[in-house]
N, C-alpha and C positions, 0 to 999 in steps of 0.2 A: 626829434633828431636822435640818432643812435648815440649811446653813451660814448664819452671820449675814450681814446685809446688807453689801454692799461699802462700806468706808469711803470718804469723799470723797477721790478720788485725782486729782491733776492729770492731764489727758489727755496731757501731754507726759512724765509721769513714766515711763510704760512705752510703748515702741514696739517692735513686733515686728521692724522693720527695724534699729533701733538695737541691740536685743538680739543680733541675728544678727551684727552687726559686731563686737561685744565678745567673742564666743565664738571666740577665735583661739588662746589659749594653753592647749592641752590638757594641758600638764604642770603647770599651776598647781593647787595644792591648794585644795579647796573650803572655804569658811567654814562654820560650823555652820548658818547660815541657808540657804546654798546647798545644803547636804546635805539639809536638811529639804524645801526646794523640789523637789529632784530626786526625793526619795522620794514626795512628793505627786504629781508628774507620773507616776511609774511606777504609782501606785495608780489614777490617772485613766485612763491608757492601758489598764490591765488591766480596769478596770470597763467601759470601752467595748467591749473585745474579748470580754468574757464575755457581753454581750448579743447574741444571735444576729442580731437585726434590724439593730442598729448595725454589727455586724461585716460583714454582707453589703452594706449600703447606704452607710453614712456614715463608717465608721472611717478609711478612707484619705483622706477629704476634710476632716478636722478636724485643725487644729494646736493643740496644747496647750502653753501656756507658764505657768510658775509663778514669781512673784516676791513675796518677802516674805509667802508664804502665800496670796496672791491668785491664783486660776486665771483665765487669759485664754484664751478660745476664739476661734479664727479659722477661717474657711473657709465652705463652702456646704453646706447640708443641704436635704432635700426639702421638709419641711413642719413645722408646729407639733407634729405627732405625734412626729416625730423629736426635736424640742427637748424634749418632755416625757420621752422615754426617756433623753435625755442628762442631764436634771436628776435623774431618779429614780436613774440609775446612780451619781450623785455623792453622794447623800444620806448614805450610810454611811461615806464616806471621812473619816478623822480629820485634823485639822490645817488644814483649809481655812478661811481667815479671810474669804473673799469670792469672788465669781465675777463676772468681767466678760465678758459674752456678746456677742461681735461676729459671731456666725454669721449668715449671710444665708440666708433661707428662699426656696426656689424659688417657692412659691405667691405670696408677697408680691412677689418680683421680677417675676414674670410680670404681675401686676396693674400694677405701676409702669410697666413698659415698654409695656403695652397702653394705659395712660392717656396716656403721652407721645406715642404714635402717633396718638391721636385727632385732633389738629389736621391731620395729613397726610391722614387718612381723610376729614375734612370738606372740606379744600381740593381734593383730587384725586378725590373721589367713588370711594373704594375701601375695601376691608376687609382688614385684616391679622389673621392668626391667629398668636398667639404661644405659646411654651412655653419652659420652662427646665429644664435638668438639671444640677444642681450648678453653677449660675451661667452655664452656656452656653445662650444664648438662641437659639431657632430662629424664623425668620420664614417665614410662608407667606401666600399670597394671589395675586391677579392685579391688575396695575397697567397703566397706559396706556403708559408708556415706561420706558426704562432709568434715567433720571434720578430718577424717583419711587422705583424700587427701591433706588437708592443712597442717597437721602435717608432712606428707612426704616431702612436698615442703619446709617447714621450716627446717626440719632435714637436707636436702641436702644443703640448703643455709647456714647452720651453719659452713660448711667447708670454711675457709677463702680463699682457693685456687679456689673456684667456682666463676666464673664470673657472672653467672646468671642461673636460673632454668626455664626450659620450662616444664610445668606440663600438660602432656597428660593423666594422670591417669583418668580412668572412674569410676564413681559411679554406682554400680550395679543397673540395672533397668532403667538407663537413657541413652540417646544418647550422645556420645562423641562430645563435641564442641571444635574443634581445634582452637587454638588462632590465630586470624588473624594478630595481631600486631607482626611484626618481632622483633628480638632481635637487639636493637640499643644501641650503646655507643658513644655519641658525645664526641669529644675531647675537653678538656678545651682549650680555646683560638681560636678555629676554627670559621670561618665566616659562619653565617647562613643567607640565602637569602630568603626573601619573594617573592611572585610571581611578585610583582610590582618593584622588583629590590632593594628595601630597605634592608639593611643588619645590622646585629649586631654580637656581639662576645659572645660565650658561656663562662659564668663565673663559674657556678656550675651545678651539676646535682641533680635531686630530685629522690630518689630511694625508692622502696618498699623493706624494710629490710627482709620481709618474703621470697622473691625470688631473691633479689639482682639485680633486673631489674630496669633500668632507666625508669621512667614514665613521666618525664618532665625535662626541662632544663631552667636555667635562662639565658636570653640573654640581653646584654647591647648594646644600640645604639640609634640613633635618629629616632624615628618612627613617621609616619604621624599622626597629630592631627588636626582636623578641626578648633579648636579654634585658633591655631597658624597659620593655613593657612589663616584664615580671617584677623588676625592681619597683616600678611605679605602683604596682598593685600591692606590694608589701609595705612600702613606706610613704607612698603618695608624694614623694619629693623628687624623684629622679626625672631629669630633663634630657631629652634627646640632644646629643652633641651635633655641631655642624660637621657635615661630611662632604668630601669631594669624591664624586664617582665618575666613571667613564661609561657613557651610554652609547651604544651603536646606533647609527642612523637608521638601521633596518627595523628598529622598534618604534620609529616615529610614525604616528598616525596622521598628523596634520601640523603644518608649520606656517606661521606668518612672521612678520617682522617684530611683532610685539609678544607673541606667545606661541607655545607649541604643546601638543598633546601626544602622549605615548599610548601604545597598545597594552602596556603592562602595568601592574600594580607595583607600589614601592616595596612590597614584601617579596617580590619575585627576584631574589638575589642571584639566581642563575642567569638572569637576562642582562645584568650589568655588573661592574666590578668596582671595588675601591680603587681610587686613583693611585698609581704607583709611578713616581717620577722616573724610576730606573728603567721603565719599559718604553720611554719616549726620549726623543732628542729634539733640540731646538734647531730650526733651519739655519743654514749659513747666513751671515750678515748680508751677503750680496744677493740672496734670494728674495725676490719681491713677491709677496703674497697676492692672491687674486682679490679683486674688489669684492666685498667691502672691507676686507680684513686688514689689520695692521700687523707688523712683524711679531709683536708680543702675543698676538691672538692665536698663533698657529704652532702646533706640535706635529712631529712625525713619529710613527712607530719606529722603535729602535732598529728593526730589521731593514729599514731604508737608509741606514747610516752610510753604506757604500753608495757613492754617487752614481755608480754605473749599474746598480742592481736593477733587475727587471722582475717585477712581481705582478702577476696577472691580477686585474681587478675582479673580485667576485662579490656580487651585490650583498650576499648574506654572510660574508666572511668577516669575522671580528679578530684580526690577526694578533692581538696582544693579550688575549685571554681565552681560556676555555669556557665556552658558554654553558654547556651541559654535557654530562657524560652519558646521558640516556637518550638524547635526541638532538638533532641538528637544530639550529636556530630557525631555519626555514620551516621545519616541521612544527616547531613550537608556535611560530607566527601563524601558520595556516590553521592550527588548532584553535588559537586564541581569537582568530578573526572570523570564526564561524558565525552564521546568522544568530542574532540575539545575544552575542558575546559582548 
């Protein structure tokens, strides 16, 4: 029999973000209720994994939290058919007292975004074609000028359930330039490795609010500094200090939920910069970050401080720092990504 209806729970009683903050003391013993919740979570994860369709399409896109016997589902799934599979997979799991389903369906999200774009289509006499894949919305169509293209991007990004916008709209009379930079969302707390093996931990992401895409991340670690290398050679005691640096997503080679790898060495200081709080702003309190981020996870470049500003997304642009005086970052990447590099 399907689990009983979810009891009336205050919306502030459970917060995925608050729950994440509280999971800090790994040595603390679990209470009986927490042990039961952990066991239910394992059952749910296993049930999703056993379903071949869910395992292939949805498994990695669903976050499962259990509190006091109530299962909370967050993330993005493809359609109502996937939702039915999820519900069926949970039917036989014992101990579930209720389910709070916060999953966002791509087909519904596509309809919501298309509806919101209707006013622009009427005003500027154009037609947009939208699609969504696990919350990432793609825009296609032909418009009269660059401003309309950016307005469409910002309109789609205004939906809080959108994870990011890929804008493939073409301006009439110009060739379409497809974005080379893939959609990437580094996980807060994951380990990022430079080519030389030096690593750091992701602390926050830096986002373009016009399209909700991550353009850089702050990484904390002990990075190579020649000054400290020289000191260590002379006295053998110098230790590298902890540093917080801003790394553009355009130098990311590979990324998973657990770890990421960069194209660059930690010594290539022209490819990343020391973090400067003065070049970033905190989003307004009423701005909802895209899944899976929490409000404290996101920063905006300071040039986006004006809420009405329109800044074009450029895949290789690092808007808050000069990457190199001698060559563009794109040229450096191409040179670094040569065969055998």
